[in-house]
C-alpha positions as CSV (number, residue, x, y, z in Angstrom):
1,X,-27.4,67.4,-92.1
2,X,-25.5,68.4,-89.0
3,X,-22.1,66.9,-88.3
4,X,-23.2,65.9,-84.7
5,X,-26.2,64.0,-86.0
6,X,-24.0,62.3,-88.6
7,X,-21.6,61.2,-85.9
8,X,-24.4,59.7,-83.9
9,X,-25.8,57.9,-86.9
10,X,-22.4,56.5,-87.6
11,X,-22.1,55.3,-84.0
12,X,-25.5,53.7,-84.3
13,X,-24.4,51.9,-87.5
14,X,-21.4,50.6,-85.7
15,X,-23.5,49.4,-82.8
16,X,-25.9,47.8,-85.2
17,X,-23.0,45.7,-86.5
18,X,-22.6,44.3,-83.0
19,X,-26.2,43.1,-82.7
20,X,-26.2,39.3,-83.4
21,X,-27.7,38.2,-86.8
22,X,-30.2,36.1,-84.9
23,X,-31.9,39.4,-83.9
24,X,-32.6,40.3,-87.5
25,X,-35.9,42.0,-86.6
26,X,-34.1,44.5,-84.3
27,X,-31.4,45.1,-86.9
28,X,-34.0,45.7,-89.7
29,X,-35.9,48.1,-87.5
30,X,-32.8,50.1,-86.5
31,X,-31.7,50.1,-90.1
32,X,-35.0,51.5,-91.2
33,X,-34.8,54.2,-88.5
34,X,-31.4,55.2,-89.7
35,X,-32.6,55.5,-93.3
36,X,-35.6,57.6,-92.2
37,X,-33.4,59.9,-90.2
38,X,-31.0,60.3,-93.2
39,X,-33.9,61.1,-95.4
40,X,-35.3,63.8,-93.2
41,X,-34.0,66.6,-95.5
42,X,-36.3,65.3,-98.2
43,X,-39.5,65.7,-96.1
44,X,-41.4,68.8,-95.5
45,X,-41.2,70.4,-92.0
46,X,-44.6,69.1,-90.9
47,X,-43.6,65.6,-91.8
48,X,-40.5,65.5,-89.6
49,X,-42.1,65.1,-86.2
50,X,-43.1,61.5,-86.9
51,X,-39.5,60.4,-86.6
52,X,-39.3,61.5,-82.9
53,X,-42.3,59.3,-82.1
54,X,-40.7,56.3,-83.9
55,X,-37.4,56.8,-82.1
56,X,-39.2,57.1,-78.7
57,X,-41.1,53.8,-79.4
58,X,-37.8,52.1,-80.5
59,X,-36.1,53.2,-77.3
60,X,-38.9,51.6,-75.3
61,X,-38.7,48.4,-77.3
62,X,-34.9,48.0,-77.3
63,X,-33.8,49.5,-73.9
64,X,-33.5,46.1,-72.3
65,X,-31.9,44.0,-75.1
66,X,-29.8,46.7,-76.7
67,X,-28.9,49.4,-74.1
68,X,-26.0,51.0,-76.1
69,X,-28.2,51.3,-79.2
70,X,-30.9,52.8,-77.0
71,X,-28.5,55.4,-75.6
72,X,-27.4,56.4,-79.1
73,X,-31.1,56.7,-80.2
74,X,-31.7,58.9,-77.2
75,X,-28.8,61.1,-78.2
76,X,-30.1,61.3,-81.8
77,X,-33.5,62.3,-80.5
78,X,-32.0,65.1,-78.5
79,X,-29.9,66.2,-81.4
80,X,-33.0,66.2,-83.7
81,X,-34.8,68.3,-81.1
82,X,-32.0,70.7,-80.9
83,X,-32.0,71.3,-84.7
84,X,-35.8,71.9,-84.6
85,X,-37.3,68.6,-85.5
């Protein structure tokens, strides 16, 4: 996977560590997204577009409570788009 995307995923993981444990639902959701993004290479090309929709929905859900995670997710979405996903 591209270095730029890996850097953004690492930044998201660090941000995830900052989310309080009380917000376990958000942490689990973001962890799941990270795993799906990391697994993109295993999916066929037509299956990859689903992740953009999931990220868009997550951005909408988290933009108020977790603005830094949302910004990183936006960056990831742009990066995925730039690499053809």
